[in-house]
VMD Tcl script that draws the C-alpha trace (Angstrom):
set ca {
  {-7.11 -14.51 -2.73}
  {-6.41 -11.88 -4.79}
  {-3.47 -12.05 -7.16}
  {-0.35 -9.82 -7.02}
  {-1.47 -7.93 -10.25}
  {-4.45 -7.06 -9.01}
  {-3.34 -5.56 -6.22}
  {-0.77 -3.25 -8.30}
  {-3.80 -2.14 -10.17}
  {-5.79 -1.56 -7.10}
  {-2.80 0.86 -5.47}
  {-3.00 2.47 -8.62}
  {-6.86 3.10 -8.92}
  {-6.67 4.55 -5.09}
  {-3.53 6.74 -6.53}
  {-5.92 8.29 -9.46}
  {-8.69 8.25 -7.72}
  {-7.32 10.38 -5.06}
  {-5.50 12.93 -7.32}
  {-1.97 11.80 -5.88}
  {0.92 12.11 -7.96}
  {3.63 9.55 -8.20}
  {6.35 8.79 -10.82}
  {5.57 4.85 -10.88}
  {4.39 2.13 -8.67}
  {6.28 -0.84 -8.34}
  {5.48 -4.59 -9.98}
  {7.23 -6.12 -6.72}
  {5.02 -7.00 -4.36}
  {5.79 -8.40 -0.24}
  {3.52 -11.15 1.05}
  {3.41 -11.75 4.71}
  {1.11 -13.11 7.43}
  {0.94 -10.23 9.57}
  {-0.15 -8.49 12.73}
  {-1.84 -5.34 11.70}
  {0.40 -2.75 13.28}
  {-2.46 0.42 12.20}
  {-5.68 1.75 10.97}
  {-9.43 -0.09 11.90}
  {-8.03 -3.88 11.71}
  {-4.82 -2.88 13.93}
  {-4.41 -6.00 15.51}
  {-6.01 -9.35 13.60}
  {-3.73 -11.28 11.76}
  {-4.26 -11.71 8.38}
  {-2.71 -11.98 4.94}
  {-1.01 -8.64 3.69}
  {0.40 -7.54 0.47}
  {2.57 -4.51 -0.03}
  {2.71 -2.33 -2.64}
  {5.56 0.28 -2.91}
  {4.97 3.86 -5.12}
  {7.19 6.88 -5.55}
  {6.92 10.21 -5.92}
  {9.01 13.19 -6.61}
  {11.04 13.97 -3.18}
  {13.55 16.56 -2.44}
  {16.36 14.52 -3.08}
  {14.62 12.04 -5.90}
  {12.22 9.23 -5.58}
  {10.64 8.77 -2.16}
  {8.57 5.36 -1.58}
  {5.34 5.25 -0.06}
  {4.35 1.54 0.60}
  {0.91 0.71 0.71}
  {-0.64 -2.56 2.67}
  {-3.49 -4.07 1.39}
  {-6.00 -7.33 2.87}
  {-4.23 -10.05 0.32}
  {-7.75 -11.83 0.70}
  {-10.46 -9.15 -0.67}
  {-8.40 -6.18 -1.49}
  {-9.19 -3.82 1.61}
  {-6.87 -1.14 2.28}
  {-5.47 -1.16 5.43}
  {-2.87 1.63 5.91}
  {0.23 2.99 4.21}
  {3.44 3.56 5.73}
  {6.06 6.35 4.56}
  {9.38 7.87 6.76}
  {6.96 10.33 8.28}
  {4.83 7.21 10.28}
  {1.78 5.92 9.57}
  {-0.72 6.24 7.16}
  {-4.49 6.95 7.32}
  {-5.87 5.83 3.67}
  {-9.48 6.78 2.35}
}
mol new
graphics top color blue
foreach p $ca { graphics top sphere $p radius 0.5 }
foreach p [lrange $ca 0 end-1] q [lrange $ca 1 end] { graphics top cylinder $p $q radius 0.2 }
display resetview
């Protein structure tokens, strides 16, 4: 299992590689056992980490949440106020 700190590093690396502008990445990591609701691993039950990052929206900072597989750090899906996001 990867550490929560490693999960934050993976999210920052993803944002930088994809040239996604952000204000900050949260230092809090949510850990939970869940049935994956979206993406390639949809329906599988696993332990996940969720990390939030914030970008400048029209009304201030807007959060987007990225969920990773806690076992190996694989990006699973993102979610925003608009719905699920596929991560490439």
